[in-house]
C-alpha angles and dihedrals in degrees: 000000000000136000125204119219121176090338095311123113120221130188114240090228090057092051091049092049092050092050095046092045090064100030093124089067088077086081111082094208092052092049090054091047093048094051096046095042092048091059093044094049092054087058091046093055090046089055093047091051094049094046092055092045093049093047094050093043091053099042108019084211124138089197091058090055088057091044091053090054088048092051092051099045107029093074087055088055092051098046104029094096090053090045090054093050091048090050090053096043102044142035105297092199094057091043092053092047090052094049091051092052092048090047089055090052090052090052091049091052091051091049093052092046094053095037092065089049095221104110140125132214092251091059091056089046092053091052089047089055089051090054091049091055091049091050091054088067098031100057099054091044094046097044095045093044090061087075090062093045094059113079096194107049090205085071093058096097088049092051091050092050091049088052089058091047090051093050093049096042085055089049088054096048103033101060092043091054091043093054092054095043093049091057098044106027107017138243097290092060090058092051090048092053090052091053090050092049091067089069089071096055093042091053091047091053092049091052094054124105106208129171112275113265113249112203112224123213112258121218095178133058122233093273090051092051091048089054091046091055093049092049090050092057093041091055092049102068094182091057093040091054098051092045090050091051091048089052090052092049091046092051101045109020115023094062086074086096091066088067095058095095088058092051091047096047105029108022101037094026091226141141137243088290090058090053091047091051092050091053091045095054089049086054090048092054092047091047090051089051091051092050089048090054091046090055096054116119121244109271095037112144102242094191090059091049089049090053095050094046092049087062089047089052092052095045091050092053093046091052093045096048099078100021111121097174101097101212092048091047089055090053092051090047089056091052092050093048092048089059092041091060094068092058091063104030102044093047090051092047094051090051097045094047098046112033125091114262093237090055098041098100094049095045091048088051088056088049088050090051090052093047104034099019100056096044095072092056089045090048091056091047095046092045092052095044093048090054089059105036102021132254095273094056091043093053090046089054091050090053092051090049090053089054090051091051087052088058089054088056090051089052091051092049091051092047092054098034096107099031138054093033088161089056091057089051089057093043090053104090124241065199092154068168136332 
């Protein structure tokens, strides 16, 4: 069936998909959050791009790129459990507001440090550690608060998918802007814009009208609640499996992005703009993957999609690894990032749509440990390995590992093919969008 609007004909199915793809925007609080967070994330990706570029320009060390990733993410690994408990025990809204303010202070400190042009690598590393600690509390609070922002809980999968789209659209725009600004205005200007971007998300949070937080009596101390969260995941094998696979991907495959400055500078003989473009096309691929997930019909088997896209991820990395023709390399980077998106988004969706509300913060903190926590160790490993065997061989190995993880997903699907049919019904996403 077709509709005609201003002389243009549209399929009814297309109109329905467009409406369902953005159904979470019906909630005022979520709209505010999406707008504010979109601005802030562009600044965040600008800062990440500049930090890596500054570190590599100062040291010309592949290992230091991995160490910088380690410094930023390892604190999240250490403190994520505590962050999850805090998110479950206290007002998530106030906690998120606090983490955004402290993040802005961190960005201001980095701006001042670089502006005066008398800085050392260790000072940037220390500020990266500070950001990692903040993120350990920010991620569980932010992810679990989305549930409260969405008025119609049927729109929750859609909101989560839009979150992924937002993150990856920012990853597309931020590095591209950063590459241009580095060349024409300098590093400090990029850091300053990131600090300013936090104003948007802070204002959006202040404008929200969320249900009043009701403190619940606690019968366990923090250690007891940590144990309770771990037991909850351990007794849910379907959640335990996807988190374990995400941890494996985060450790051995996702750190490929830390090698992009080497490709930009040494393989493609480019400048900061080349590096920014590389990061942007990775963001484009990931954004496309998020929109694809958001467009899936209710009843789609997410685990099957995760399996297919893990193979896509691996194939993209294998093809990119030894490609020296820049335009073709960009195309392969898009393919890899498209597959990469499912690792993060589908795991998050399965968690958010199945765990108990009282456990959400702690389970998300375990998810954050798998995603953010394993990458720093992987960054150190990948940085060290690339020093010995070269970046091309390292990226090729990461692609092959992704393909092997895809085979593990095939094994899991076969194992559960004839049982847990109800589980697959839950996994299937009513993802009118994630």
